[in-house]
N, C-alpha and C positions, 0 to 999 in steps of 0.2 A: 166080233172081237170081244175078248174079255176086258174088264176094266182094270187098268193099272192103278189109277188113283180114283177114289170116289169121295165126294163131299156130301154129307148128309145132314140136313136140318141146320146148316150153319147160321148162327146168329151172333152178331157182334155189334155192340153199341159203344159210343164214346160220349159219355154224359147222356144227354137227352136225345142225341142223334143216333138212330139205328142205321148202321151201314150195311150189314148183312141181315136179312130178314127171313131165315128159314130156307136158305139156298141149298139146292141139290144140283150136283154136276158130276159127270164122269169123264175121265180121259181113258180112251181105249188103248190097248197095246198097239204101238206102231202108228198112232194117230197124231196129227198136228192140229191141235185145238187152239183157236184164236178167240180171246175174250175181248169184246168191245163194250163201250158204254161211255157216257159222259163223265166229266169230272165229278167225283163224289159218289159214283155209282157202286163202288165197292171193289173194283178190279184189283187195286194194289193190296187192299186188306185181304182179299181172297188169296192172292199169291203168297202173302206173308203167313197166312194161316196154314196153307199147305206146307210151307217150309218150316213151320213151327216157330216163326218169329212173332206171331200174334196168337194169343190164347183166346179161343172162342168162348163166348158166354155160354153157349150150348151147341149141341151138334158134334159131329166128329169127322175126322179125315181118315180114310182107309187106304191101305196099300194092298192090292190083290185081296180085298175083302177082309183084311185084318187091321185092327186099330193101329194107327200110326203112333206107336209108343214102344218103349223098351227096345228089344232087339230088332223089331220091324223098322222102327225109326232109324236106328243105327245103320242098318243095311241100306236103307233108302238114302241116308245122308252120304253114304260112301259111293252112291251110284247115280248122282245127279250132277249136271253142269248148269251154269247160269251165265247169261250175258246181261250185265247190268245196263241200266239206261245210259249212263255216261262212261261205260266200259269199266270204271272203278279199278283201274290199274294202280299198283303200288308205285308211287313216284320214286322211291328210293331204290327200286330194284330194276335191273336191266330187263328188257322185254322177254328174253328167254326164261329168266327166273319167274317172271309173272306168269308166263304160259305154263311152266312146269311146277307151279307152286304146290299143287297137290301130289305131284309125282316125287318130289325131292325127299320125302320121308319114306318112300317105298322102294327106291332104287338108287344106285350110285349117280352122282351128279353128271358124269359124262353121258350116261345113258339118258337121263332126264333131259339134258341139253339137246341130244340128238333127236329125241322125240318132239321136243319143243320146236326145233327147226323144221321137222317134218310137218307139224301142224301149222306152223307159220306158212310154209309153202302151200298147204292145202287152201289157205285163205288168201293166197296171192301176195305174200310178203316174202322177200328173199332172205337168205342167211345173213346178209349185211345188216339187217334190222335187229338181229338177236342181241347184240351188245349195246344197242342204243337204249336210252331211257325214255319213258313216256312223253316227257316234255319235248323231246326231239321229233315226235311224230305228229302228223296232221290228225284232225279229228277222225277222218275216215280210216286212217291207218290204226289209230288207237282202237276203233271199233272192231277192226279185223283182228287185232291182237287179242281183244277181249273174247271174240268168237273162237279164236284158236285155243285160248285157255278153257273155254266152256267145253270144248270137245277133246281136250288133251287126255283125260283119264277114261276115254271111251264110255261115257255115261249111258245109262238106260233111258233117262229122261232129261230134257233140257228145258230150262225156263228162259224166256226172252222178255225182258222188261223194256217196252218201248224201244225196239232195236234200231230204229232209224232217227230217233230224236237228235236234233242238232246237225243233221246231214243235209246237204243240198240234194235235189231230186236225182241226179245222176249217181252220186255215191249211195244214196238210199236204195236205189234200184239194184245196185251192185250187191249191197248187203242182203237185200231180200232174196236175190237169186242165189247167193252163196248159202244162205240158210236153207232154202228149198232144196238145193242140190245135196247138201250134207244130210238132210233128213231123208231124202230119197235113197241115197247111197247106203246109209247106216241102218235105216229102219227104226231109228230111235223115236220114242214118243216125245212130244213137245207141247208146252203151253206157252202161248204168247199173249201179252196184254199190249194193246196198241190203240192209238187214235187214227193211224195211217191206213186208209182204205186200200192203198196200193200194196202195203204189207199184207193186209187181210187177203187180198185176191191172189197174191203170190205164195204166201206161206200156208194158208189154211186148207185143211181137209174139211173141217167143220167149224162153224162160227157160233158163239154164244153171246147174246146181247144182255148185259146187265142193266137193270133199271129198278131203282128203289130197293136195292139189296136182294133182288131175285132175278132168276133167268126169265126174261120177257119173251125171248125167241131163241131157238137154236135149230141148226140144221146144216146140211152140206153147203159148202160155199157156193156151189153151182145153183142152189135154190134161193140164195140170198136176195137176188134182184127181183125175183118173182113173188117174194113174201108180201102178204097183205097188211102187215103191221105198219101203221102210219109212222110210229116213232123210228122204226128201223129204216123205213124209206127216207125219212128226214135225215137220219144220221148218215146214211150212205151218201146222200146228195149234199150234205153240209148245209141244210136249210136251217135257219134260225127258228128257235122255239122259245116260249116264255121261260125265263131263267128263275129257278128257285134259289133262295139264299142257302148257301152251303159252305161252311168253313171247316168242315170236319175232314179227316183223312178218308181216302178212298180212291 
């Protein structure tokens, strides 16, 4: 598979703290890549750098081998979806307008509403939810609405930022299965950052472990449990390790 997104030599520091230390990583076309690592390992900074929300000190992000700038970045920004950690719905907008947010400038409101209701149905929310406001939904329903928004514009790549944060195990499992089924149906590429190993096992085709700003281990999810890396084994098992002081983003 060819690389849709490539990160090459990415370095990023905040003051004296180096968060990304020459990181290289690829996302293949149609692949679901899950990035794991401890707090401060650089997961969030990596995601923000890919999205252009964080400027790298050095290195670059490529889209289909072309630097992510100018027209290449514009086209990319028009073709991605994102499920934010806490859904990040607009409180003042009804759910259908949240879901159709990127569609409303491209088509009549009636068509955008119909598509929003279709996407809500895909994530298990009925049409009666369309005119409710985010505050009227449970945490699990808000997460589903956020997922509907992420897929509304038929993106080529979706980013999932801690998709099960704040959910109980049953609702988290439901979101994981929804994400996996959507990826399988659409063939869309995806990058997920998460601490939830259940999410990793459900969503991932390939796993990348970040440690001290670099990729410490990567491989198919099926090989994860047989890996010889001690840190990866401890991370999977949730075993305690000596903590380094770290107050920087990541």
